[in-house]
N, C-alpha and C positions, 0 to 999 in steps of 0.2 A: 646200724646199717649205714650211717653217714660215714664211718671209718672205712667200711667195705667199698662204698662208692668212690671215696677219695682215693683209696689205694688203686681202684681199677682206673681212674682217670690219670693218675701218675703213671701207672704202668703203660697205659696206652701211649702217652706222651713220650715216655722213655723208649717205647718200641719204635715209634716213629723216628726218633733220634738214632737209634740203633740201626734201623733200616737205611736211613740216609747215609750214615756212616759207611755202611757196607757198600752201598751204591757208588759213593764217591771214594772209594778206598784208594784206587790208584792216583787220583788227583790229589788226595790229602796226604798220601804216605810220604812223599818227598819232603814236604815241610815238616811233618811230625818226625821222620827219621833224622832230620837235620837239626831239629830242635827238641830231642827226646825229653831231656829234663824238664824244660819248660812245658812241654805238652802234657807230661804225665802229672806233674805238680799241679798245673793249671787245671787239668781234668778233675783231680781229687778235690781242689778248692771249689770248682764249679759244681760237682756232682756229689760231694760229701760234706764239705766244711759249710757252704752257702745253705744247703737244704737243712742241715743241723741247726744253723743260726736262725733260718726262717721258722722252722717248725717249733723250736723251744724258746728262742729269745723274742721273736717278732709275734708269732701267733700264740705263745703261751701253751702249746700242747702239753697235756699232762702225761708224764712218763708211765707206760702201762707195760704189760706183758712180762716176760721174765726179768726185766730190768729191776722191778721192784723188789723181786726175790734176791737178785744179785746184790742190790743195795743193802738189804736188811742183813744178809750173811756177811757182806764185807764190813758192815758196822760192827758186827760181833767179832770178826777177825781183828778188826782195828782196835777193839777193846780188849784184846789179848786172850779172848775165848778160844778153845781147842775144837777144831772142826771134828764133826762126828760125835765127839764126846759131849760137848756143850750146846751144840747146834747141829741141825741136820741139814744136809744139802747133798744132792746126788752126783756132784762133779768130783774131779779128782782133789786131793787134800790141799794143793797149793792155789787152787782157783780163786777161792775167796780172798786169799791174802794178796795176790796180785790185784784183784779189784780193789782192795783196801788202799793200795798205793794212789789210785786216782782220788779216794776220798780224803786221804791225808792232805791233798792239795786243795781240792775244793769239795766240800762235803755236800754233794747233791747227786741225785740219781742220774742226771745228765752227764756227770763225769764219767760213769760207767760207760755210756754210749761213746763218748769221746775216746775213751781208753780203746775200745773195740775199733774205733776208726783208725787209731794208730797201729793196732795190730794188723788191720788190712793194709795199711800203706807199707808196713815193714814186710808183710808177705809179698807184696808186689816187687819190692826192691831186693828181696831174696830170691825171688822166683826168676826175675829177668836175666841174671847172669847164668842161669842153668843152660839156656840155650839162646844164643844171639843169632838172629836172622833178620831179613829185610823189614819184615812187618811186625817185629817184636813190640815196639812201642805202640803201634796201631792198635794191636790186640789187647793190650792193657787198657787203653782208653776205651775201646770197645766194651771190655769188661765193666768198666766204671759205668758205662752208659745203660747197661742191662736193668731191667726193673727189679728183679728178685734181690740182687745184693743191696740196692739202696733201701727197699722196703724192709728187708730183714734186718739191716743194720741200723738205719736211722730211727725207724718206728718200733722195732722189736729188740734192739740192742743184742742181737744174737752174736753168740761168741764163736760160732762154728768155724770161722776162718782162722781161728787160733790153732786148730788141729793142723790145717794145711801149713801154717807157718812153721811148725816143728817139723813136719815132713820135709819142707823145702830147705830148712836149716840142715837136716840130716843129709840131704842130697848134695847141698852145697859143701858140707864138710867131707863127704866121700869123694866129691869131684876134686876138692883142693888138696886133700892129703892122701887120697887113694888108700884109705884105711877103714875098714868097716867097723873097727872098735869105736872110733869117733862117732860114727853115725849111730851105732847102738846107744852110746852115751846120751847123745842128742834125743833120740827116741825115748829113752828111759825118762828123761827129764820131761819130755812132752806128755808122756802118759801120767806123770805125778802132777802136771800143770793143767790139763785140760779135761779130757773125759775118758772113762774106761773103754769107750768106743774105739779109741786109737789102737787097743790091743789087737783088734781083729786083723787089720792089714799087717801088723807086725808078726802075728802068728803065721800067716801066709808067707811073709817074707822069710821067716825062719825055715819054713817048709822047703822053699824053693831055692833059696840062696845058696850059692857055692862057698859064701863067707859066713855060714851061719854061726860057726863057733866064735868069730871075733864079734859079730853082731850080739850073740847071746852073752858073751863076756861083758860088753859095754851096757847092756840092759841090766844085767846082775850087779854091775858096779853101783848103779843107781838104785835098783829095785830092792836089793837085800836090805840096805840100810834104811830105805824109805819105809818098807813094810814093817821092819823092826821097831822103828821109832814110832810109826802111827799104832802099831798093835800095843807098844807100851803105853801110849798116851790114851788111846781110845778102846782098846781091846777089841771084841768082835764087833763093835760098831763101825769098824772100818769097812764092813760089808755094805755099808749104806748105799753106795752108788748102784747096787744091783736091784734096789728097791724101785728105781725109776722105770724098770721093765714092767712093773705091775700096771703102769698107766696106759690106757689106749688112746691113740692119736690116729689122725687120718690126713691124707688118703694113704692107703696101702691095701694090699690083697685082703687082709682081714676085714677091713671097713667096707670093702666092696662086697665081700661075700656075706657079711653079717646079715642083711635083710632076707637073704635066701634061706638061711638056716635058723632064723629066730634069734640072733644076737650071740655075742661071746661074753663070757665072764672075764672081767678085767684082769684078775689075778691069776688067770690060767698059766700054770707053770709049764705045761707042754708047749703052749704057744710061744712062751719066752725062750725056752732052751731049743725048742724044735726050730724057731726062726733062726736062732743063732747058728744051729747045725746046718741049716739050709744055706745061709749066707756063705759059711766057710766052704761048704761042699760045692756050691755052684761057682764061687769065686776061683776055687781050686781048679776046676774043670776048665774055666775060661783062661787060667794062667798056665795051664800044663804045656801048652805049645807056643810060648811067648817067642816071637821071632822078630827081628834078631835079638838074642838074649843079652841083657846087661843088668847089673844090680840096680841101677838108677831107674831103668825102664821097668823092672819088675816092682819096685817100691811104688812108682807112680801108678802103674795099672792095678796094684793090689789095693792102694788107696781109693782110686775112683771106682773100681768095680765093686769092692766091698760096700762102699757107701751107697752106690747105685742099687745093689741088690738089696740093702737094707731098707732103702726107701720103698722097694717093692714089696717085700715079704714080711717084715716085721711089724707087729701091731704097735709097737712103741715109736714108729717113725712118723715124721710129718715133713712138710716141705722145707722147713728150716735146714734139713740135712742137705738140700740141694746147694745152699750156700757154701757148704764145706768143700764142694768139688768144682765150683763154676770157675774160679780163677785158673786152676791147672787145665781144666777142660778147654776153656777159651784160648789159654795161651799156648798150650801144646798142640791142640787139634784143630784150631780155628782155621788154619790153612788148609786142613783136610776137608772141612765142610763144603759141602755144595749148596745150592739154594734150598734144596729140601731140607737139609740139617739145619740151616739158619732159620727157616721158617718154624720148624719144629721146636728149635731152642728158644725163639722168641715166645711161641705159644706156651711152652713149658715154664718161662719166666712169668708170664701173665698170669697163668693159672696158679703157679706156685706162690705167687705175691698175694693174691686175692683170696684164694681157698681157706686158709687157715682162719682169718678173721671172720669170713662168712660162716665157717662151720662152728666156731665159738659163739657167734651171734645167734645161731639157731640152737643152742644148747650144748654144743660140744660132746655129743654122745654118739655111739654106733646107733644105726637104725635097726630096729628089730624085725620090721616087716615093711612091705611096700604099701600096704593098705593105709597106713596112718600118715604117709608122707603128703605134706602140703606142696604147693607149687614151688615155693622157695626151697624146701628140701629136695625136690626133684632136680631143681637147678644146681644145687650145691652137689648132689650125688653125681650129676653129669660132669660137674668139673673134676670130681675125684676120678671118674673114669678116664677123662681126657688126660689128666696128669699121670695117672698110672700107666695108661697105654703109650704115651710119649717116653715115659721112663723106660719102659719094657724095650721100646725101639732102640734107644740110646744104649742100653745095656747090651743089646745084640750087636750094635754098631761098634762099641769099644771091644767086644770080644773079637770081632772081624779084624780090627787093628791089631789086637795081641796076636792073633794068628798070622799076620803079615799080610792079610788079603788087601788091607787099605793101608796106605803108607801115612806116616805121621813124623813130625819133627819132634824128637825127644833127645834128652841129654845122653851123651856118651860117657862112659866110665873112663 
């Protein structure tokens, strides 16, 4: 419970900083815009590097969460073992080998977290040129100040920003070369390096894109050799990433409904594939009237909306997925937000940062009924409801933007 209270205290402090930045936006922006490189790097040092050093070097905090698993699989990759065949991991085949690069320099779990910090910084610098506007540097700094990214990254070593990095790289390539083939190649590399989850927005991109043949060609240039090599090396064990869907997480619609119906079976195949079908169907409905249309806008909305709907409906989702989309949400839509949206975004960050540790502290399981819930269980369950409710609100809000009802600053093709 100490970790939960610590994360809550950090989240409240960062929320105050975020609120202050928003309040002093106009007064701060002239300095930030005129010193953008200094401001962005300074914010990264202050809100990423210093907390990292304080937590792990000064306070001696023990690495926990997924980082331990990342470290163990990276060690096996560094020893030359073959992913899926010699060791199990639910991520894309190249993911442990990228992590192994950090261990080749310094053999410690903290190296994995530092590598994720570099991914995030790269994502910032790839995202910024996609749209340049008056407050572009300000919103990057604001993103750094939010509670959820810092908590997920520094304490959890979450890799989810890696997915957005490849989406941003694909957008950058398409903007620079105006050729969807290059974007397809980048997306194919991204799928091979991150998570199979990246396939979902790519499927929607192929459904709606006017350049689907070039995109598909780029994906196949990477995908066919990758699948062939992995099948040769690991056989049918390459399906290992699908096993992650058997694990239940919270909060999501399933965890909220669980006590009403006496619980869910974790390995329910219908929930896994049914949830996937709902994600694609609802996202497709939201994207059908994207206005004004462009390939870049389509990819951004496909990425954000599919991840937001995944957070809501799939039993395998947890607040870490919020980290996947926060950078593009703040950077592209921050200027669209009114005080209501900012208040809800800060609330979403606080609950998202605190709830996972609270849930695991209480046993990390779905509730089978309301009768057996303790006071702490009720508090945690209420956090789930708040988190899910705010996510549903933002999913609706982004669908309104995609329909052209709300204006936003997005890259042009």
